N, C-alpha and C positions, 0 to 999 in steps of 0.2 A: 504494500500500500504506500501511497505517497503522503506528503505532508498536507496537501490541499484537502479541504473538507468536502465531503460528498454532498451533492444535492439529491433530491428525491429521485430524479431520473438516473443519476449515477448509481444510487443504491439499488434501484430496480435492476439495472444492467449487471451490477456486481452479483446479486443473488441469482439472477438468471444464469450467469456464467457458472456459479457454484453448483446450481441444480443440474446443469448440463454436464459438468465434469463428474458429478456423482452418478448420473445416469450412464456415463461412459465407463464407470468403474475406476476413475482416476482419483476419487476422493471418497473418504468414508468418515463416519462420525461414530463415536462410542455410543452404545445402546442407551445408557442412562442419560447421557448428555442430549441425545436426540429426543428422548421422551420428555425431558424437562423443558427443552426449548420448544418443542411442539405444543406442550401445555401452555407455556407462557405466550406463544403466538395465538393460541385459541382464546385465551383470556383477553389479550390485547385487541383481537379482532372484535370481540364483543364490546369493548370500550369504544373502539373506533366507530362501530356501527351506531352506538348511542350518540356519539358526537356528531356523526353525519346527520342523524335524524334531528338533532338539535339545531343544525345550521338552518333548517327551514324557518325557524323563528328569529333568526339573527337580523333580518332585514325587513323593514317596513318603510319604504321610501316615502309613502304618503304621510307618515307621522311627522315629517319635517316641516310641513306647512306649505303654503301656496306661493310664497315669494320665490322668484327665480333662483336666488342664491341658496335658499333652503332646499329647493328641488334638486339643484346640482349637488349639494352636500348629501342629500338622501340617495341620489344615484351613485355617488362615490362609495358610500357605505354599503349599498346593495352590491356593487361590483366587488368590493373587498370581502364581503360575507359569502356571497353565493355565485359570483361571476364565473366565467369559464376558466381562465387561466390566472393564477396568482391569488385566488380567493381561498378562504378558509375551507370551504367545501371541496374545492379542487385539490388542495393539499391533503385533506383527509382521504379522499378517494385514491390519490397516489400512494399514500401510506398503506391503505388497505391492500393495494396490489402488491406492494413490497412484502407485506406480512404473508399474504397468500403464497407468494413465490418462495419465501423462507420455509413455509410449511411443506411445500412440495419438495424442497431440498431435504428437510428432516424426514418426511414420510417416505422418501426414496429408500432410506435406510430400513424402514419397517418392511417395505416390499422385498428388498434384497434378503433380509434376514428370514422372512417367511419362505422365500424360494429356496434358500439354502436348507432351512429346517425341513421342508417337504422333501427335498432331494436326499437329505441324510436319512429321513424316516424311510423312504423307499429303498435306499441302499441297505439299511439295517434289516428291513423286512425281507429283501431278496436274499440276504445272507443267513437269515434265521432258518433253522431246520423246520420242515413241515411238522405239524402236530398231528 
């Protein structure tokens, strides 16, 4: 990693890269670490979902009054709260995507462990004498 701080898009790209490396078998995570991180992501996603829902009430441009300057101020606050890019709502949506990608990375471990476990069970079964 570099000294520069990551933005939301950089974080998403970083976790997509980690997920893809894990899928390719180039990267792994210890079982207990993956489970704890997946659980933390699950809880954080619930929090982010609540925050996203709350953004609906952040903006009421009409509450600023009828003066042109008040309407401009209301429009600015609306854009900052729920606008397309650069708003609170936009940032929360991006963070949700990052956390979902992180979960995909951690869940890759669970899928690979399950596959190895199934293969091991089949091998043991095949080597066991018939009853």
